[in-house]
N, C-alpha and C positions, 0 to 999 in steps of 0.2 A: 439509388436514391432514393429516398422515401416520398411514397405517392404524395400528393398533394389532395386532401380531401377537403380542405377546408380554409378560405382565405378571407382573409380580417384584409379590408381599406380605412386607413383616419381618412376621416373626412371633415375638413374642419372649415366649409363653409366659403373658403378663399374662393378666389379667381379659378383658381384650380384645381377645385375643387371635380368640376365637371368631366374633366379628361381625368382625373383621373380616377373618380368611378366606372366613367367610359373604357378604361381599360380590365378596370379590375374583373368587370363585370364580362367581358369580352373572354378573360381570363380563365375568370370561371367557368364558362360557358365550357371552351376546350376542354376542361380537366375536366370537367363533369361534377366540380364540386359547389359548396354548400359556399355562400358568400355574407361574411357579417360585417356591417359596417358599425365603424368604431365613430361614437365624437365626443371628445371630451369637455365639458363645459369647466374653467379656465379655474381656479382655487383665487388664484390674483383678481377675477373680476367680482369672484364672491365675498369674497375679503372687502375689496372697495365698495363695492353694493351696500355690504352692512352697514359698513360706518356710518357711508351717506344714509342708510335709512334708518339708523339710533339716531340719527338729529332730528330728521322732521319725515316723520313715515312711518305709517301702520304693519308696512308688508317687512318684512324679512327676510332673513340669507334664504330658506330654505323654499319661498312665497317664489324670490329669484331665479332659485333652478328649474321649482315647477315652470313659471315662466319662458325661460330659456328651452328647457327641454319641449314644450307645447311648438313654442317657437321653429326651435332645430327643426322638430320630426315633420312640421308641414316642408320647410326649406328642402331636407332631407328626402321628402315621399317626390317632389316636383323634380328634383335632382335623378332620383329613381324613375319616373314614370318618362324620362327623357332620353333615357338608354332605353334600349332594344332587352327586359331582363326577363322575359314571361317563363322562359326556361330554367333561368336561376334560381335556387332556392336561398331568399334574404331573410336574414335578421338583422335588426336594427336596434347596438345596446348605446347606452349615455353613459357617461360616468364622469366623476366629478373628483377634481385634483389638479396636482402638476401635471399637466399633459404626458410627458413622454412615460414617465412612472407610471401612468393610468395603462398606459400604450401597452406597455410589457404585461403591468396586472391581467389586462383584459386577453392577453394573448394565451397568457396561461389558464387564465377562467375558462377562453371559447371556442380553447383543445387549436386554438390555429396552425396551420403546416407553414404558413406563407403570411404576412403581411406588406402590402401595399401601400405606397404613401408619397405624397409632393414631394420634391428637397425643401420646397417654399411653401409658407401658407401666410398667416392671418397678416407678419409684419410685412412680406411680401419688399423688403429692402433690398434697393435697386445696388448690383456689386457681390450682395451676400449668394454662393454658388448655394449654398446648403445652411438653410434656417438651423438654428439652435434646439427643437424640437427632433429636428428629424435627423441631426446627429448625433445627440445624447438616444436617439432610439436605436437607431444601427445600433451604437456602441454596447449597448445593452438587452437588443431583442434576443428571447430564445429561439428566436426563428429567422431563416433568412431574411429580408427587408428589399425589397425589389421596389427600390427609389425612381419615381418619374419626375425630368425635367422640363421645362415649358420652354416653349419656342423660346423668348424674352432669355431664358438664361440658358438655353442652348450659342445663342449669339454673343452675350456674357462673354460670353467660354471662349467663343472663338477670336472677339477681339483682346480680350485681355491674352491670347496664347499669341495674336498679332503682335502688340503691346511688347510682350516681354523677350522676342527673338529680334534676334538683328536680321535690316530687309536683306542682307548682302549674304546670311547664309554663315557668315565665320563666327563661332561664336568663341569667346574667349581670346580674341585677339586684341 
């Protein structure tokens, strides 16, 4: 098995980000690995802002990206401060584009050996056990992906399993 020297953690600043980061920090500390936090500014958001800005604003898409990076950098720093990660070397990277593609590119560029990410993110659709970005990233990742479920997802999975199995234990009768 390959030694894990650099762990990348995808942080989308959703409700699950703190737990995902904490897990990645603990894993990096245990393995004595570096940690790279990656956040992707979705191209869809940039395009929408640019279209609106063209109608009634002096701001450009580049202004939007800089503003988002500053805002997200502050929020990520707050997440990092809540973790006990003084012993873990941390680098933060921002990318712009289609999230699953940018995560794959970032893995290669940063030389990550493992990607840690939540199974759901910003959309947080009830009943969805694996978000579209997570699924696409897992399918295309050049390194192993450790996906973390939230407690709510665990309960949803248990409920789904109870609904799909007969109560008497007889299958196909």
